[in-house]
BABAVEX-473814 format. One record per residue (C-alpha): x, z, y; residue in three letters. Coordinates in pm, whole numbers, plus 32768, in hexadecimal, padded with zeros to 4 digits. Layout:
! BABAVEX-473814
XZYala...
! end
This chain:
! BABAVEX-473814
87470B0C166Cunk86CC0ABB17CAunk878E0ABC190Cunk86B90B311A30unk86D80A931B83unk86F60B621CBCunk85990B4B1D45unk84B90B881E6Cunk837F0BD31DA6unk828D0B051E75unk836209EB1EFBunk8482090E1E92unk855D097B1D70unk86C909241D3Bunk871008EE1BCAunk884309621B0Dunk892F08AA1A26unk88D5085F18BEunk898108E31787unk8ADE0844176Cunk8B0D0734166Dunk899A06E61645unk88EC05B116C4unk89CC054A17E5unk892103F917F1unk87CA0498182Eunk87190499197Aunk876305D91A3Eunk866806A51B04unk86D206E51C6Bunk85AF07891D22unk8450080C1CDAunk833908221DDAunk822509091D5Eunk8139087F1E6Bunk80D009E31EBEunk8008098F1FF6unk7F3208831F4Eunk7F08094A1E0Dunk7E9E0A861EC3unk7D9609C81F86unk7D1809151E4Eunk7D0D0A581D82unk7C7C0B361E95unk7DAA0C1D1E8Aunk7E340BED1FE8unk7EC00D2D207Dunk7EDE0DEC1F35unk80590DD01F22unk81800D481FE4unk82650D7A1EB6unk81AB0CD21D9Bunk80E70B9B1D50unk7F8B0C211CFEunk7E940B491C3Cunk7D520B741B78unk7D240B311A08unk7C7209FB1989unk7CC909371AC7unk7DF408481AE7unk7F0E088E1BD8unk8021079F1C3Aunk819707AA1C75unk8297069D1CC4unk83E106671C0Dunk850405BB1CBCunk862205351BE9unk879404FD1C32unk878603A91B8Funk867D02C31B09unk858303451A0Bunk852F025918ECunk83CF02B71879unk83D801DB1742unk8512027C16B2unk850E03D41757unk83DF04A8170Bunk837405CA17E6unk82F007021738unk8279083417F6unk8297098E1763unk81C70AAE17EBunk823C0C0D1798unk818E0D5B17BBunk82A70E46175Cunk82F50DE515F3unk81B80D1815BEunk81EB0BA415F6unk81110A6D1607unk818909061621unk80E107E516D4unk8171068516ACunk814905C017EEunk8073048517CCunk801B036718B2unk7EA5037418F0unk7D92034A19F1unk7CA404201924unk7C4205891967unk7D19068D18BBunk7C88075D17A0unk7C5308D317D5unk7C6709261663unk7DE5091E1655unk7F08090C1745unk7F0C079E17AEunk7FE306D518A0unk7FD10578192Dunk806504881A27unk7F7E03A51AE8unk801F024D1ACEunk801602281C47unk80DB036D1C7Dunk821B02FF1BCFunk835802791C6Bunk84AD023A1BD7unk8542037C1C65unk840F045B1C8Bunk82C904A11BDBunk8196057E1C1Aunk810E06331AEAunk7FB706D61AC7unk7FA7080119DCunk7E6508A91967unk7E3E09F318ADunk7D310A4717AEunk7BFE0AE31849unk7C310C2A178Dunk7DA50C4A17D7unk7E2B0DAB1807unk7E520E26196Bunk7FBF0E5D19C1unk810B0DDA1A45unk818A0CA6198Eunk82DA0BF6197Bunk82CE0A791981unk83E309B918D1unk842E084518BAunk84CE07951792unk8553063217BAunk857405A5165Bunk85EE046E15A8unk8606042C1435unk875C04DA142Eunk877005C71555unk86B206C01624unk86FD0748177Dunk8636087C17F2unk85ED090B194Aunk85340A3019DAunk843909921AC8unk83A60ACC1B63unk82B50BEE1B47unk813E0BF01B81unk80240CEF1B78unk7EE80C9A1AB8unk7D9B0D3D1B16unk7C320D2C1AA1unk7B610C121B31unk79FF0C6A1BA5unk79D40B041C23unk79F20A751AC0unk78B20A6B19F2unk79620AAE18A8unk7A1A0BE11926unk796A0D2718C2unk79730D981A2Funk78CA0C5C1AB2unk77DD0C831BDBunk76FF0B611C3Aunk76C10BC21DA6unk77E50B881E90unk77640C881F8Bunk77780D8E1E79unk78DD0D271E27unk79400D3D1F94unk78B30E9F1FA6unk79240F251E54unk7A760E751E2Eunk7B010DF81F78unk7A800EFA2071unk7B7C100C20BEunk7A7C10E42171unk797011C920E8unk787F12DD2145unk7852141E207Funk770914DB209Funk7726165520A0unk766B178C2110unk750F17CA2087unk73E216EF2046unk733D178F2177unk745A173A2264unk753D162921E1unk769415F6227Cunk776114B82274unk78DA14BC2243unk799E13752263unk7AB61332216Cunk7BD312382172unk7C0B11B62010unk7D5011182086unk7D8010011F87unk7E510F3D2080unk7F3A105720E7unk80A81032207Aunk80ED10B31F1Eunk7F8110EB1EB5unk7F740FCC1DB9unk80BD103A1D25unk804111A21D09unk7F0711311C52unk7FD510671B5Aunk80C811871B2Dunk7FA112681AD9unk7F64119419A3unk80D411A21941unk80EE131F194Dunk7FA713661897unk7FB11425174Cunk7F2012F216A0unk804C1224170Funk814C132D16B4unk80BA135D1558unk807A11F014FEunk80F310E115EBunk807E0FC31512unk7F25105914E0unk7F0410A41651unk7F600F4216B8unk7E7A0EB315AFunk7D4E0F731636unk7D910F3C17A8unk7CB80E0717AAunk7B850EE4177Bunk7AF90F8518BAunk7A55109717E8unk7BAD10FD1769unk7C4B10DC18C1unk7B4211BA195Funk7B7812C81856unk7CF012C71895unk7CD912BE1A11unk7BC913C91A1Cunk7CA814BF1963unk7DDA14641A35unk7D3214A71B84unk7D2F161C1B30unk7E6416CB1AACunk7DCA17AE19A4unk7E5C16F61877unk7F6D161018FBunk8041159F1A24unk7F01156B1AE7unk7EDC152E1C5Aunk7E1416561CDFunk7E0717CA1CA3unk7CB418651CE0unk7C7B19A51D9Eunk7B2D1A4B1DD2unk7B991BA51E3Eunk7C9F1C571F0Bunk7DA61BE52002unk7E1F1A7F201Cunk7F551AD220E9unk803A1A341FE3unk7F8118E71FFEunk7E70183120BAunk7D0F18B720C7unk7C2117C1201Dunk7B5817A4215Funk7C8D17242218unk7CB715E12153unk7C2414A421E8unk7CB413972105unk7D4913481FB1unk7E8D129E201Bunk7F3713DB2094unk7EE1148B1F4Dunk7F61136F1E71unk80A113491F3Dunk80EA14BE1F28unk80B114B91DB0unk81AE13A11D7Cunk82B0142B1E6Funk82A415801DC3unk82F914E01C74unk8193150C1BFAunk816316771C50unk7FF416C01C98unk7F8516B11E03unk7EE617F21E82unk7DB818071EA7unk7C7817501E4Funk7B0A178E1E0Dunk79FC16A81D8Bunk79E615AE1EA9unk7B6315941EBAunk7B81155C1D41unk7A6A145A1D4Cunk7AF0139E1E7Aunk7C4E137F1DE6unk7BB613031C9Funk7AEB12041D63unk7C2911861E0Cunk7CE3115C1CC2unk7BC210A61C1Bunk7B920FB71D42unk7D070F6C1D43unk7CFF0F1F1BCDunk7BD80E331C07unk7AB80F081B83unk79930F1D1C7Aunk795A10881CDAunk789611601DCBunk788C12D21E22unk7740137E1DD3unk76BC14D11E45unk75C0159A1D7Aunk750D169F1E4Dunk74B617D91D88unk758A17851C5Aunk7557186F1B33unk762C19031A21unk755919821902unk76461A731858unk756B1AE01736unk74DD198616EDunk737119EB170Dunk731418E71812unk72E319F0191Funk73B31A811A37unk73671BF21A66unk737F1C861BC5unk73481DFA1C02unk72CC1EA21D41unk7291200A1DA4unk7136207E1E04unk719E20601F73unk72131EF81F55unk738B1F211F28unk74211E211E3Aunk74D71ED21D1Dunk760C1E5E1C63unk75861E9C1B07unk75731D421A6Eunk76721C7319B7unk75B01B3E1A21unk75EB1AA81B77unk757819A31C6Eunk766A19071D60unk75D4189B1EA9unk768917531E74unk777516BD1D75unk783215771D98unk788E14851C83unk78D113101C62unk780811F21BD4unk78D310D01B42unk78400F7D1AEBunk78860EEE1991unk77F20E681853unk77D90F55172Cunk78250E8C15F0unk78480FDA153Aunk76D41012157Dunk75C90F0715B1unk75970E2616DEunk747A0EF9176Bunk75830FFE17BFunk765F0F0D1883unk76860F4019FAunk76D010801AB5unk7781119219F4unk77BC12FA1A67unk792D13591A64unk797414BB1ADCunk7AE115291B06unk7A9A168B1B83unk7B22176A1A6Cunk79E3181219F8unk79CA17DA1882unk7A99173F1771unk7A3115F216DEunk7ADF15AB1592unk7BD716C015DFunk7C3216501741unk7BAD16AE1898unk7AE6157918F4unk7980150018ECunk78F813A718A0unk78D1128918B6unk776512E31886unk766211D118B0unk756F121A19CDunk7468115E1902unk74A5124E17DFunk746E137418CCunk732D12DF194Funk72A3129D17F1unk733413E01761unk73F91338164Bunk74C314721609unk758F13E914E9unk763E12E215BDunk77AF1303160Dunk782C13A316E3unk77A814FA1750unk763F148C1786unk759D15E31746unk76791688184Bunk762515851956unk74B1159518FCunk74AC170D1931unk756916E51A7Aunk745416131B13unk731416881A69unk731517F019EAunk71F918DE1A46unk72371A091B28unk719E1B581ACCunk71A21C551BE9unk71741DBD1B7Funk71351EF71C4Dunk71DE202A1BBBunk718A21961BFBunk722D22BD1B4Cunk72C721DA1A46unk7180212D19EDunk70FA1FD51A42unk6FBB200C1B09unk6F761EA31B6Funk6FE31D481B0Cunk6FA31BEA1B8Aunk701C1A9C1B03unk7079197F1BEEunk709B182C1B45unk70FD17691C7Bunk7221181A1D20unk7341179F1C43unk73BF16431C95unk72CD163C1DB8unk7392152B1E69unk74A7144A1DE8unk755413801EF7unk7663127D1F24unk76CF11AD204Dunk75FB1078208Cunk76970F1F207Cunk771F0EC221D2unk76960FFE2275unk76E511712298unk757E11CD2248unk752F125D20EFunk74A3119A1FCBunk73BB12741EFCunk7414125D1D89unk7337137C1D15unk724412A81C4Cunk735C11F71B94unk73AD13491AF2unk725613E61AD0unk71B313CF197Eunk70A812CD1934unk7059139117F8unk6FFF14DD1895unk70CC161018E9unk721C16491848unk7210173D1726unk734F17DB16B1unk732817D4153Aunk74821744150Bunk750B16FC13B7unk766117941385unk7702163F136Bunk766F15BF14ACunk76BC16D6159Dunk78111703163Eunk77B6186516A2unk789F19651737unk79BB19CE165Cunk79CC1B491681unk7B461B3A1693unk7B5B1A3C17ADunk7BB41AA1190Funk7AC71A281A1Aunk7AF419DC1B86unk7A761AE21C73unk7A1A1AF21DDAunk7AFF1A951EEAunk7AAB1A062029unk79FF18CE201Dunk79D218511ECDunk78E618281DCCunk787E188B1C77unk778419131BA2unk780319BE1A76unk77BF1B1019FFunk78A31BA21910unk78611C6217DCunk78B81DD0180Eunk79EF1DA7173Dunk7A631C771801unk7B421CC7192Cunk7AFB1BED1A58unk7BCA1B971B81unk7B511C6F1C98unk7AF71C2F1DF7unk7C001BE21EEBunk7BE31B252017unk7A931ADD205Eunk79A21A661F75unk79631A131E1Funk78CF1AB31CF3unk77B71B3A1C43unk77811C9C1C07unk78491D5D1B0Eunk77811E431A34unk78001FA31A3Eunk783C203018E3unk77B9217F1950unk767A20F219E4unk755E211818E7unk74661FFD18D7unk73092059194Aunk71F3207E1851unk709D1FDC186Dunk6F8020A418F9unk6E561FBF18DFunk6E541E521934unk6DC51E091A8Bunk6DFB1C961AA9unk6CFF1B8F1B1Aunk6BDD1C821AF2unk6C3C1D381C35unk6B221D7B1D29unk6C1A1D681E48unk6CD41C371EC3unk6DF61C341FB6unk6EC81B1D2049unk6FF01B262134unk70461A0B2222unk714719CB2332unk70B619632481unk719B18522503unk7309180C24C1unk73E1194824B4unk74FA191C25B0unk76251A0125DBunk76021AC5271Cunk74851AAC2722unk73781B8A268Dunk730A1B452527unk718F1B2F2519unk70D51B6C23D6unk6F681B5B236Cunk6EDD1C222247unk6D861BB921C9unk6CCC1CAA20E4unk6B821C612034unk6A8F1D601FA5unk69DE1CB91E81unk68F31DDF1E40unk67AC1E541EE1unk68471FA51F37unk690520092072unk6A71205B2031unk6B86212720CDunk6CDA20862098unk6E4320D720E4unk6F111FAE2154unk708B1FBB2114unk71761EB221A2unk72E61EA8214Dunk73FF1DBE21C2unk754D1DA4210Eunk76841CCE2138unk77041BFC2019unk77E61AD61FDEunk7755199B1F4Funk77BE19E91DEDunk77DB1B611DF0unk77051C951DD1unk765B1D341EFBunk77161E411FBCunk76961F742073unk75641F4F2151unk75AB1F1422C1unk743F1F2A232Funk73051FC3229Dunk71AE202A2314unk706D20B32285unk6F0F20F72300unk6DAE21462289unk6CB92023227Dunk6B3C20382260unk6A941F1221B6unk691D1ECC21AAunk686F1E3B2076unk68D51CD02034unk69A11CDC2174unk6AD11C0621C4unk6BC01CAE22B7unk6CEF1C10235Funk6DFF1D0123CEunk6F141C9C24C1unk70741D2A24BEunk71A81CED2592unk73131D382540unk73CF1D37268Dunk75391CBA26A1unk75B31E1C26DFunk75431E77257Cunk76081D6824C8unk77271CF125A6unk781A1DF32522unk77BE1DA623B7unk77821C2E239Eunk78A31B3423B7unk789819B923BBunk787C19702246unk77AE1AA021E5unk764F1A8C2157unk75341B832195unk74591BFD2079unk730F1C6E2114unk720C1D152036unk70B61DAF2062unk70031EA01F77unk6E931EF71FB0unk6E2620361EFDunk6CBF20AF1ED4unk6CD2221F1F2Bunk6BAD22741E47unk6BEE21A11D10unk6D6A217C1D3Bunk6D4420081CFCunk6E6E1F4D1D8Dunk6EAB1DE01DE1unk6FEC1D3A1E57unk70621C061F0Dunk71BD1BAA1F87unk727A1A99203Dunk73EC1A4E205Funk74651992218Funk759819502263unk75AC195923DDunk7609182424A4unk775A18612548unk7794183726BEunk781316DC2712unk797D16822756unk799315512835unk7A99144327E9unk7AC8131A28D2unk7BC812072893unk7C49114229BAunk7BA00FEF29B5unk7AED0FF62865unk7AF1106D26FCunk7B9F0F31267Funk7D120F2726D3unk7E330E39269Dunk7F490E9225AFunk80830F1D265Aunk7FDA0F4027ABunk7FB510942852unk7E62111F28B2unk7DFC12602964unk7CFA134828C6unk7C3F145B297Eunk7BB9157828A5unk7AE01692292Dunk7A0317B428BDunk7906186E2996unk78AA19D52943unk773219D6290Funk772D1B34287Funk76991C59293Cunk77E21D152948unk794B1CD329A9unk7A341C69288Dunk7B8C1D03287Aunk7CBA1C4927F3unk7C161AF2280Bunk7CDE19DA2765unk7C8F18652762unk7D5917A3265Funk7D7A1627263Dunk7E1E156A251Dunk7E0114192474unk7EC213872350unk7F50123423AEunk7F02126F2520unk7FB213B22583unk80E1146F2507unk809315D924C2unk7F8E16B2256Aunk7F4D16BB26E1unk7EAF17F52771unk7E19187D28B1unk7DD519F128D0unk7D281ADE29C0unk7D331C5829C2unk7BC31C672A24unk7ABF1B512A1Aunk798D1BC22ADDunk782A1B402A9Aunk780619E42B2Cunk797E19B22B55unk7A4118932AB5unk7B89188029F8unk7C36172A29F3unk7D5B16772950unk7DE4151D299Cunk7EB314662895unk7F47130B2867unk7F0A12542721unk7FB411282684unk7F83108C252Cunk80920FDD2463unk7FAB0F4D2359unk7E510EAA235Dunk7D120F3C22CEunk7C29105C2318unk7CC4119E239Cunk7C2412EA23F5unk7C6813D52513unk7C0B153C24C3unk7BCD164825C9unk7B7417B12580unk7B2418DE2657unk7B621A4725F3unk7B821B9A269Aunk7C141CEA263Funk7AC81D8525D5unk7A881C7D24C9unk7B681C512397unk7AF41AE92367unk7AC219C42451unk798A19E92524unk796A1871254Cunk7A13174224B6unk79E515D5251Bunk7A68148F248Aunk7A84134D254Funk7AAF11F824ACunk7BBB11112539unk7BD70FA724C7unk7D370F1724D5unk7D650D9D24DAunk
! end
C-alpha cells in the first residue's frame, strides 16, 4: 500500500507519513523536486503542459529527493517503481557515472550529486516504452523494512531525436517542422488555382496535451483490453491506427462528427475552424461528445496535432483530384451530355482536393524499404479491419504499387493514380469516350520546411512501375462495404467516395463535400461505338489568366481538324457550380455557336463569362465545372474537354498595430477592412472577425448597402494569454450569398 503525497505535479512535492509501526528508524522523504524546467528543456517538451512533467522515452530525466533526516546509502537502498495503471516496473538506484541503458527502466545517482539530506536521481525508460501517464513511486528499503512514497506523475512521449526510436528523424530542421511547429498551411481549391489556408495546430495551448492523452484512454482498444492497449502503445503503427479512428466519431467516442450536406446551425461549419485546440478543448469539456462539424482538412489537421503531441512526426498533405474507384476497375467514369453538361450518373467520383496526414515511422511489420512517411487518413470514408480509419500506408508502397502491404494500400493507390474515362451520352447511349491518365493525383502538396510555400510530393506517390491497374485480390483490397454509411457534401470538406446503390450516404449540408450519388432510377448508358483516340477532331479548353471573383472569366477553346476535308461544327460550352467533393449542379451559363473549320486547320475560339453571369451563383468556396463539346454536324462525331477551377476571392485586409509578432498579455489594435470590387451594390454586408486565443467571441460590422468601391471596416483589440502561433480569421458575406464571399486568415506570433 502506498501513501501519496499532496503534489504540485511539476514542482516540489510534500510527502505523507509512512505506514504506522513499520520502519520508524528509516530515512524519511520530505520533498521532491521534479526539475520540470530543466527536464522540459532537455527533452524538447517545453510549453506542452503546465500540469505535468513531460519527458521522452529512451532519454534520462532527473529529479531531486530531499530527506527529513540523513540518508544512509550503504544500509538504505532506493528502488524506483514506475506504474502505468496496473503494470509496474522496478528500477533499483545505483551509483554510476556510466550512461543508462535504454533496454530496461534504469536509475542512477552520479556520485557528485549526493548529499547527506538530498540526492539527484536520473531515470531512463526503455526506448519502446508505451506512451502514457505514469506514476513514479520510491521505496526506501533495508534488510528488514521498507518505506514507500509516491514521488509524482510524468507523461512519456515518443522520441524522434533518439536513433533507436521507431519515429527517429535525423534532420533537426525536419523535427522542428513536423514535431515542434504549431503552425501549418493547408492547400485547397483546385490544381488550376490553389488556395492556402493557415492552421494553428495548437500543441502548446492549455489542455491540448491532456486531451491527446485522454483520447488514448477512451479508445475502444483501451476499454476492451487495457493491458493489451498499454502493451502496444510503444508502437507508432498501433498508435496511429488507434488515433486515426478516434479523430472521427463513427465507431467510438471520437473527436469530430463529419458533415458534408445540409445546415450546420447546430454546430460549427467546417470552413469556420482555424485551429485544433478549440476542437480538442470542446471535446473534453463536453465529456467526449463529438464536436460538430468537420470535413477532410479538419479531420487531418486534428490528427496531425495529436500525433505531433505524442511525438510522432506528422504533416498535412493535399491530393488534388483525388479519386474513389467504386467498382475497382482502375477507372473513374464521368458522364456528360452532348451539350457539355456534367451528369450525375456515376458511382465513381473525383474530389477536387482531399486532405490526409503523413506520419513518419519505421515499419517493422513490413521491410525497411517501406519505412518513412505513411499515409494516415481519419476522414470516415471506408472501414479498415471493421473500423472507419485508413492507414498507416507506406508512401513507398504506393509508389511501387505493393498492393499487399498493410494497411489499405490499394485504396490509396487508386486515390492518386486511377484513370479518368469521360463519356458523352446521347439518348441513353455512349457516343464518345476519352481516357485521361494524368488528371487523378495531378498535384500532391504539403507545406515546405520553414516556409508557407508548397512542397510538391507528387513523384513520391507516382508509380515507377507504370500506371496503377486495379486487379485487386480480394484479400488486399479494403473496398467499400455496401452497408457502410459515407460522408456526403457539406460545405467545405472533402471526400471521394461513391457509394454502392444500396449504401445510404450522408447527404449534402452545408457547403461542400461529396461525390455523386447514383440514382437508382437512372439507367446506365449503353455503348454505341467506341470513339476514343482515333478521333479526327481534337479540342482543348484553357483558362486565360487567374479567375478572380468580380472579374470576367476568360476561356480559350482550341479545336484541330485532323482531316483533309472542311468541317462544320457546333460548339457547346457549359458552366456548372459544384463543391470540391460533390456532383455538379444546374448550369449557370451556357453558349453555343456554329464553327467552320478548314482542312488541317487549328482554330482558337475566345469566350468571356462576365461577373453578372456568375455573381448570383458562385460563392467563396464553390468550384466551377466548365466543359466544351465540339460536334461535327455531318458525321455527328463529338469530342469533349473540361476544366474545374475555383475563383480567387476578393481580399480582406488585416493590419495589426505595430507588427504581426505580439507580446503575451499585451493589448494590440487590429484594423480589418473589405472593399467591394464587384460591379453591383451588396445588400446586408457583414464583416466578421474572430480568433481563438486572441479574441472572445465574434466581432461584426454591418452595412445595409455596400456600393461598388466602398469599404466596410472593423477595429478590434487582441490580447493573448499563452505563447505560440494564433490565427485571426475575417470573413465577408452579404444577404445574396448563403456562404462567405471571402475569408482571410492572418498569422500572429505570440512570445
